[in-house]
N, C-alpha and C positions, 0 to 999 in steps of 0.2 A: 457588473453594471447592472444595478439593480430599476434603473429608472427608464423612462422612455427617451429614444432621442432628442423629443423636444426639449428634454429638460437638461441637455447638454449647456455650457456655458459657451458663450460666442467668443469669451476672451482667450486667446491662442497659447496664453501662460498658464492659464487655469486649465486647458485643455491636455497641455504638456506635463502637467502635475496629476493629473489624473492619469493620465498614460504611465506617468513614472509608477505610480501608485499600484496601478494593476501589473504592473512588469514585477514589481517585488511582491506583490501578493502571488502570483504567477509559479516566480522562481521559490518562493517558499512552499506552495501548494506542490509542487513538482519534486523538491526536496522530502516533503512528508510524505509523496507516493513511493518515492524511491526506499525508504526507511521501511515503508508499511512491507513493499515487496521483500525487502531483505528477511525482515521479521516473519511474514510468511513463508518464506522459503526455509529458514531455520526449522522453523516449528515443524513443516510438512516432514524435514530429514530426521528430525527427533521422534516424530510419531512413526516413519518406517523403521528407524533402529528400535523403537520399543515394541512395535508389530512383530518384527524377526525375533527380537527376545524373547517376547512370550509365545510363539510357535516353539522356539526351542525349548522353553519350560515346559510347556503342553507336551512335546514330543519326550522329554526326558521323564516326565511324569507318567505319562498314560502311554507311551509308544506311538509309533507312526502307524497313522490308521489312511486308509485309501482316498482319497479326495473326492 
């Protein structure tokens, strides 16, 4: 809701419609957040696998070095 509280309609039906729209929007945003969190987790898991693979390749190429 972008407007001021004074901008709200007095009609109960209009208020109910606004609430319904806000709930739909909220549900949509919650689904988008969940999808983005899942994508982020997948990306992080891939990064970790690639880092492990890189370390394995570096060890095979250069030998192990003390950290």
